[in-house]
N, C-alpha and C positions, 0 to 999 in steps of 0.2 A: 601600534596603530590604534587611534581612537575608534570607538564603536560609530557606526553610521548613524548620523542624526538627520532627521527630516522635520525641522521646526519651522516657525514663522517669525518674522519681524514686521512691525508696522512702521512704514517709511512714509512720513508726510500724509498719513491717513490711508496709505495703501498697505493692505495686509498681504505680505510677500512670502511665499513659500520657497524653501531652498533645501538642497541636499548637501550635507557636509561630511567629508570622510577623509581621514589621514592626519598626519602630524608632521608639519615641515613647512617649507616656503609655500605661499598660497598660489593656486592656479585657478582663475575664475573662468568658468565654461558658460558661454552664451549661446543658446539654442537658435534654431531657425524658426521660420513662420509655421505656426500650428503645431509646434513641437513642445517639449518640456524639458526640465532639467534631467530627468531620469533617462532621457535618450542618450545621455553622455556616459552611460554605465560602463561600456568598455574602457573609456578613457579614465573614469573615476577609479576603477579597480586598478589600472595600470599605474596611474599617478600615485595613489595611496601606497601601493606596493614599492614604488621607487623613492619613497620618502618625501612626498609632497602632500599638501592639504588640498583636496579638490573641493571647490565650492561651485555648485550648479543650481542657480535660482530658476524659477519659472518666471519669465518676464511678464510685465503688465499685460493682462488680458489672456494669459496662458496658463494652463495647468490648474494648480490649486491657489495660484495668486488671484487677487481681486480682479474683477472685470468691470471697471467703471464705464460709464458712457464715454464714447469718443467726443471729439477727435483725439487721437494719440499722435505723439511726435517721437522720432528717434532720439532727440535730445532729452526729452522727457524720460524715456526708458533708461538713458545713460545716467541721468540724475537719480533715478530709482536705484540703479545698481551701485552708484557711488554711495548713496545713503546706507545701503546694506553693508557695503564694506566699512563704512564709518561705524555703524552699530556693532559690527563683529570686531572692531579694532584691527582691521587688516589695513596696515599703512601702505603696503604696495603689493601688487600681484602681477603675475603673468596673466594676460587676458587672451582667451581663445574664443573667437566668434565664428559661427558657421552661418553664411547667407544673411538673414536678418540679424543675427547675433554679431556678424562682422560689421554691420552698419553701427550697431550700438557700441561695439568695441572701439571703432574709429572715433566716434563722438566722445567717448569716455577719455580716450587718449588725448584729445584736443582740449576738452572742457576741464579735465581733471588730470593734467599730465604727471603730477607727482604720484598718483595712484598706480600707474602703469610702468612696470619695470621691463616688460617685453610684450610683444603683441604678435598673435598668430591669427591670420585672416584667411578663412577657408571658403572657397567658392562664393566670393562676395564681390562687391564693387564699390565705387564711390558715387556713382550715378547709374541707375538701372539701364543696363545694356544687355539685352538678352541675346542668346546665341542664334543670331541671324533669323531666317524666316521660321525655322523649326521652333526656335526659342519663343517667338512671338505667337506662333500657333498654339504651343502648349500653354502660354500665359492666358491667351484669350479662351482656351478651352476650359481652364480652371475657373475663370469668371462665369462662363456660360453654365458649367455644371453646377455652380453654386446657385445660379438663378433658377435653372430647370429642375434640379433634383435635391437642392438643399445640402446640408453639411455631409450627409452620408455619401451622396454622389460625388461631391467634391473630394472627399477623403479617398474614395476608390480611384479617382482620376489621378490625383497627386501620387498615391501610393504606386500606381502602375508606372508613372513617369520616374519616380525615384528608383525603383527596383523592377526593371523590365524583364530581367532574365528568369528562365524557368527555375534555376537553382536558388533564386532569391525569394521563393514563394513565402518562406517563413518571415523574412523581413517585410515583405509586402503586406502580409496578413496583419502583422503587429502594427505597422504604420497606418493601414487603413482603419483599424479599430481606434487607435489613439487620436488620429486626425478627426474621426467622426465625433469625438467627444468635445471638440471645440465649440465655444459659444459663437454662433454666426455673426452677432453684432460686433463682438470683440475681434473676431477674425477680420471682418471687413475694415474695421478701424486701423488694424495693423497693416493691412494691404495698402491703405491710403497713406499711412506713415511712410512706408517703403517707397511709394510712387513719388511722394513729395521731397524725399531725402536727396540732397546734393551735397557731397562732401568734398568735391574736387578742389575747391579753393583752399581747403585746409590740409590737404595731404602733405605739403612741405613742412607744416607745423608739427607733425607727429615726431616726437623725439625718440621714442622707444625703439630698440632693435626689433625688426619685423620680419616674420617669415609669412610668405604668401603661398598658400597651397591650392592647387588646381587639380581637380579630377580630370583626367585626360578625356573622358567620355561625358562630361557635364553638358547636357543639352539645354540647361536653364540659363546660366550665366556665361557669357562669351569669354574665351581666353583672353581677348583683347582687354576686357575690363579688368582682369586679374593682372595682366601685364602693365596696365596703367598704374595700379597700385604699387607693384614692385619697382616701377621706374621712377615715380614721383615721390614716394616715401623715401627720405634721405638714406636710411640705413636698413634697406629691405632687400630680400632675395626671393626668387620664385622657385618652387618645387612642384613638379608635375607627377601625379600619382597614376601610373598606367592602370587600366582596367577599372577605374573608378568613375562614378557619375557625380551627381550633385551632393549626395550624402556620404562623402568620403570617410568620416569617422565611423560610420556604420557598415558601408559596403566593403571597405579595406581597412579594418581597424588595426590589424598588426602593422601594416605599412605606415599608417597615419601615426600610430603610437610611437613607432621607431623614430620618425621624423620629429615628432613633438618632443620626445625625451632628449634627443640628440640636440635640438635647438635650446631647450632649457638648460641643459648642462654646459652648453658652449657659451 
């Protein structure tokens, strides 16, 4: 197995940070809003140990990647990622996207289909459809906490939503710390990119075999939104992970890794 690398590439003027580990077929891991590549560490370790190369970039406006002024778009982020794959001479990859990363993964699969050999969409959507009234309440609270208390307050609010159980205190603390490190302007630019995205017309154009993963207790994105992906993408199926919320790769890593590796090997 190759040593872990955490280098940078410049893609069309954007200095992009990424984590690379393993030696084998490439698996591209695209994180959620306010997150970063290293939040995929349970999957990076599992993939590298199973004979894959895990590539986890920090998306535009996130982590150690540049944070240029907005507006941002999901298609722009997909083109950033495609440029990274091109620079690293990765002809094809399995692409795994969580929430925001799932939007970028959909766009990549439509705009650059030759790059995507398989697709895993986790707790994401083609058009924002929150989990009924509770989902809208959570989303509005996020926006209000940003206005009222800044990034630190926003981070605490989101961390509590992602990891509400007492036994998840460790995950909650790490999430709050990392989310608080986000640049507020870049975070807001990304929120607007999510709100503007509508990939519904393109779902039938996705050619790659697709696994849609839903946390059974996700209060952010509705199950109906995930069912729409599984129904309208031609070669897709849905798997529901019991006891999991919105951050399935972190709150149920063993179950998620098992699904992921079975899908990649199939």
